[in-house]
KEKOL-894217 format. One line per 5 residues: number of its first residue (from 1); for each residue x, y, z of C-alpha. Coordinates in steps of 0.2 Angstrom, whole numbers. Layout:
# residues N
NUM	X Y Z; ... $
//
This chain:
# residues 282
1	-84 29 -59; -102 24 -55; -107 43 -52; -99 48 -68; -109 34 -77 $
6	-125 40 -69; -124 58 -73; -138 63 -85; -147 47 -83; -141 39 -99 $
11	-135 23 -91; -142 11 -79; -126 5 -69; -123 -12 -62; -109 -12 -49 $
16	-99 -29 -47; -92 -33 -30; -86 -48 -20; -97 -41 -5; -113 -34 -12 $
21	-121 -34 5; -109 -20 10; -112 -9 -5; -131 -10 -8; -132 9 -12 $
26	-117 9 -24; -127 9 -40; -143 5 -48; -139 -14 -46; -126 -22 -35 $
31	-121 -39 -40; -109 -52 -33; -94 -55 -44; -76 -61 -42; -63 -61 -56 $
36	-55 -76 -47; -72 -85 -48; -76 -87 -67; -93 -95 -62; -99 -78 -55 $
41	-96 -68 -71; -109 -75 -82; -124 -69 -72; -115 -53 -68; -112 -48 -86 $
46	-129 -55 -93; -138 -41 -102; -125 -28 -100; -121 -17 -115; -104 -12 -109 $
51	-91 -16 -96; -78 -6 -88; -64 -18 -83; -49 -15 -72; -38 -27 -62 $
56	-28 -23 -46; -9 -28 -48; -6 -23 -29; -19 -36 -22; -9 -50 -14 $
61	-10 -65 -26; -18 -57 -40; -15 -64 -57; -20 -50 -69; -17 -59 -85 $
66	-28 -74 -79; -41 -62 -72; -43 -51 -87; -43 -66 -99; -57 -74 -90 $
71	-67 -58 -89; -65 -54 -107; -70 -71 -112; -85 -70 -101; -90 -53 -107 $
76	-89 -59 -125; -100 -75 -121; -113 -64 -113; -115 -53 -128; -107 -37 -122 $
81	-105 -24 -136; -92 -12 -128; -78 -16 -117; -67 -2 -109; -51 -9 -102 $
86	-40 1 -90; -23 -1 -96; -5 7 -94; 9 9 -106; 21 -6 -110 $
91	36 1 -101; 47 -14 -106; 43 -12 -125; 45 7 -124; 62 5 -115 $
96	68 -9 -126; 68 -20 -110; 79 -8 -100; 65 -5 -87; 54 -18 -79 $
101	39 -10 -72; 28 -25 -70; 12 -16 -65; 13 -6 -81; 18 -20 -93 $
106	6 -33 -86; -9 -22 -90; -2 -17 -107; 0 -36 -112; -19 -38 -110 $
111	-23 -25 -123; -20 -38 -137; -33 -50 -129; -46 -36 -129; -42 -31 -147 $
116	-44 -49 -153; -60 -53 -143; -70 -46 -157; -82 -34 -147; -92 -22 -158 $
121	-83 -8 -148; -68 -8 -137; -58 7 -129; -42 9 -119; -42 21 -105 $
126	-25 26 -96; -25 31 -78; -11 44 -74; 1 46 -60; -12 50 -47 $
131	-11 67 -38; -17 57 -23; 0 48 -23; 7 64 -16; -3 62 -1 $
136	-3 43 0; 10 31 -5; 22 44 -10; 18 57 3; 33 68 8 $
141	42 62 24; 51 70 38; 69 73 34; 84 74 46; 83 93 47 $
146	65 92 52; 58 98 35; 46 88 24; 51 82 7; 55 68 -5 $
151	70 57 -7; 68 48 -24; 79 41 -38; 73 54 -50; 81 69 -59 $
156	69 83 -52; 72 94 -67; 66 82 -80; 48 85 -85; 41 67 -87 $
161	26 64 -76; 9 64 -83; -3 67 -68; -21 68 -64; -35 67 -51 $
166	-40 48 -53; -58 52 -48; -60 61 -65; -56 45 -75; -75 41 -74 $
171	-79 55 -86; -68 48 -99; -76 30 -97; -93 37 -98; -89 48 -113 $
176	-82 32 -122; -98 22 -119; -109 37 -125; -98 40 -140; -93 23 -147 $
181	-91 30 -165; -78 42 -159; -69 31 -145; -74 13 -148; -62 7 -161 $
186	-47 4 -150; -43 22 -146; -31 26 -131; -38 39 -119; -26 45 -106 $
191	-32 56 -91; -19 70 -90; -22 86 -80; -4 91 -79; 13 86 -86 $
196	27 91 -74; 45 88 -67; 46 85 -49; 53 102 -46; 38 109 -54 $
201	27 98 -43; 36 105 -27; 35 123 -34; 16 121 -36; 14 115 -19 $
206	26 127 -11; 17 142 -19; 2 137 -8; 12 140 8; 21 123 10 $
211	40 121 13; 44 104 4; 61 98 -2; 68 86 -13; 84 75 -13 $
216	89 64 -27; 97 47 -22; 104 32 -33; 92 19 -38; 101 6 -28 $
221	100 15 -12; 81 19 -14; 78 1 -18; 82 -4 0; 70 8 8 $
226	54 -2 9; 47 -18 1; 43 -15 -17; 55 0 -18; 64 -8 -32 $
231	48 -8 -43; 45 10 -39; 63 14 -43; 62 6 -60; 45 15 -63 $
236	53 32 -59; 68 28 -70; 56 24 -84; 47 40 -82; 64 50 -83 $
241	69 41 -98; 53 40 -108; 39 50 -98; 24 41 -90; 15 39 -106 $
246	31 34 -115; 28 45 -130; 21 62 -136; 2 59 -133; -5 76 -136 $
251	-18 70 -149; -23 56 -137; -25 68 -122; -35 80 -133; -47 66 -139 $
256	-49 60 -121; -53 78 -115; -66 79 -129; -74 63 -125; -75 67 -107 $
261	-82 84 -111; -71 94 -100; -53 98 -95; -46 88 -81; -41 97 -65 $
266	-23 105 -63; -12 99 -49; -14 117 -41; -33 115 -40; -32 98 -33 $
271	-19 103 -20; -29 117 -13; -43 106 -7; -35 89 -5; -16 90 -1 $
276	-15 89 18; -7 104 28; 10 102 36; 2 99 53; -6 82 47 $
281	9 76 37; 18 68 51 $
//
């Protein structure tokens, strides 16, 4: 994110962290700030034209609504002109309450707070299903027959996953700050490099010399696999029924690419450089 904002020298970037002593070289300025300590935000936001705000659902004890509300209020009081909020689709609203994907819906419910705060400009960016998940939290596992593959509660033939290299979200954020007249009036800008079924994901990876497999299992079975598996199962069920973005978002994707000034990377490009070979995927 910082590097994307620094490209071209248009912005002076202030990075906020709970441990500034560990990140002195991160940006032009590195300032202590903590979303759980409102008293640290006033000085951190003072003099800033724009703020990119994101909260971490997965951090133990995090209250995203409280954190975001506090940060939005502090930004408004500090005179910030442009707030860019990293949101996600409201899975509960999209599905009529059928799917409870808390890390999606929790962020979506903060959108209204941002809209009503009265900033001169505000923008919503949407992170996709990370390509990096395929080598991380959802990396293929060794199966009983010795192969590597996925066991998921998802129909692998349904094209439903909006994907991208999360490192490229910064170009959209930088573009939004640079072009507020085009992207500062509540536009939603999703990062999407590919839109695939899981079979298409596997085919893409296998064409590069891998031998990956897939097995579909019931949601109830998958939910017992590991702590938090039930949340992942609901998320995948939501994808299958409604897609990651929950709608046809071609116009929003096109605007995001225009604002970023480039097309996002395809899965095949990312995988060539980043997806680990079989030998390291134990």
